[in-house]
C-alpha positions in Angstrom: 0.0 0.0 0.0 1.1 3.5 -0.7 -0.4 7.0 -0.1 -3.1 8.0 -2.5 -0.9 10.6 -4.1 1.2 7.8 -5.7 0.4 6.8 -9.2 0.2 3.1 -8.1 -0.8 2.6 -4.5 -1.8 -1.0 -4.1 -0.1 -4.3 -5.0 -0.6 -7.9 -4.0 0.9 -11.1 -5.2 -1.7 -13.2 -7.1 0.6 -16.1 -8.1 4.1 -17.2 -7.3 6.1 -18.9 -10.1 9.6 -20.5 -10.1 11.0 -17.4 -11.9 8.8 -14.6 -10.4 5.5 -13.4 -9.3 2.3 -12.2 -10.9 1.2 -9.0 -9.2 -2.2 -7.3 -9.2 -1.7 -3.5 -8.9 -4.1 -0.6 -8.7 -3.9 3.2 -8.8 -6.6 5.6 -7.7 -6.4 8.0 -10.7 -6.2 6.3 -14.1 -5.6 9.7 -15.8 -2.0 9.6 -14.3 -1.1 6.8 -16.7 -1.4 7.2 -20.5 -0.9 3.5 -21.4 -1.5 0.9 -18.7 0.0 -1.7 -21.1 3.4 0.0 -21.4 6.2 -1.5 -19.4 8.2 1.7 -19.8 5.4 3.7 -18.2 4.5 1.2 -15.5 8.0 0.1 -14.5 9.1 3.3 -12.6 5.9 3.3 -10.6 6.3 -0.4 -9.7 9.9 0.3 -8.6 8.8 3.2 -6.6 6.2 1.1 -4.9 8.3 -2.1 -4.4 11.9 -1.1 -4.9 14.6 -0.9 -7.6 15.4 -4.6 -7.3 12.0 -5.5 -9.0 12.2 -6.4 -12.7 9.0 -5.8 -14.6 8.9 -8.2 -17.6 5.3 -7.8 -18.8 2.2 -5.7 -18.0 -1.5 -5.9 -18.8 -3.6 -2.9 -17.7 -7.2 -2.0 -17.8 -9.1 1.2 -17.1 -11.9 -0.1 -15.0 -13.7 3.3 -15.3 -14.2 2.5 -19.0 -15.6 -1.0 -18.5 -19.2 -0.9 -19.6 -20.3 -3.2 -16.7 -18.0 -2.3 -13.8 -17.9 1.5 -14.5 -15.0 1.7 -12.0 -13.0 -0.2 -9.5 -13.8 -1.0 -5.9 -14.1 1.7 -3.3 -11.1 3.2 -1.7 -11.8 5.1 1.5 -9.7 7.8 3.0 -8.6 7.3 6.7 -11.5 7.4 9.1 -14.0 7.8 6.2 -15.4 4.3 6.5 -15.2 4.0 10.3 -16.9 7.4 10.7 -19.7 6.9 8.1 -20.2 3.1 7.8 -23.3 3.0 10.1 -25.0 5.8 8.1 -24.1 4.2 4.8 -25.5 0.8 5.9 -28.7 2.2 7.3 -31.7 1.7 5.1 -33.8 4.7 4.2 -37.1 3.0 3.3 -38.2 2.7 0.6 -34.5 2.8 -0.5 -32.2 -0.1 0.5 -28.6 -0.5 -0.7 -26.7 -3.7 -1.3 -23.1 -3.2 -2.4 -19.7 -4.7 -1.6 -18.5 -1.1 -0.9 -20.3 -0.9 2.5 -19.8 -4.5 3.6 -18.6 -5.4 7.1 -16.4 -8.1 5.7 -14.6 -8.4 2.3 -15.3 -4.8 1.5 -15.1 -4.3 -2.3 -15.4 -8.0 -3.2 -18.3 -10.1 -4.3 -18.4 -11.7 -0.8 -19.2 -8.3 0.6 -21.9 -7.7 -2.0 -23.5 -11.0 -1.1 -23.3 -10.1 2.6 -25.0 -6.7 2.1 -27.5 -8.3 -0.3 -28.6 -10.8 2.4 -28.8 -7.9 4.9 -30.8 -5.7 2.6 -33.2 -8.5 1.6 -33.9 -9.0 5.3 -34.5 -5.3 5.8 -36.8 -5.2 2.8 -38.8 -8.2 4.1 -39.2 -6.6 7.5 -40.3 -3.3 5.9 -42.8 -5.0 3.6 -44.1 -7.2 6.5 -44.5 -4.1 8.7 -47.1 -2.6 6.5 -45.4 0.8 6.6 -45.3 1.1 2.8 
């Protein structure tokens, strides 16, 4: 993890091979990179994040904001933003109920979190409909 003013600020190892690792890397602002598939452009940012000893041999990038279905990556909260606002974000406002991985208690930003909040929202909708307050 790196501060949000870095071009790339998150990396994790997805696979380990005999001759290296496959990394998944994200940045907050896609406009800071002209070509996410350019080793020359990505390499200095990887080295800044992980150190000069890292050798980048291939890259494959995607602008998630341009994906017709995703329309962006997962949420990235600033310090204290989620802990200060989570209760309000999770509170239903009948007749509006939200289910999204971005406000999950566990696995925030993943399908598991979306399933969690979907189950929670379904229960809240059921209670709302059963209450006759519609």
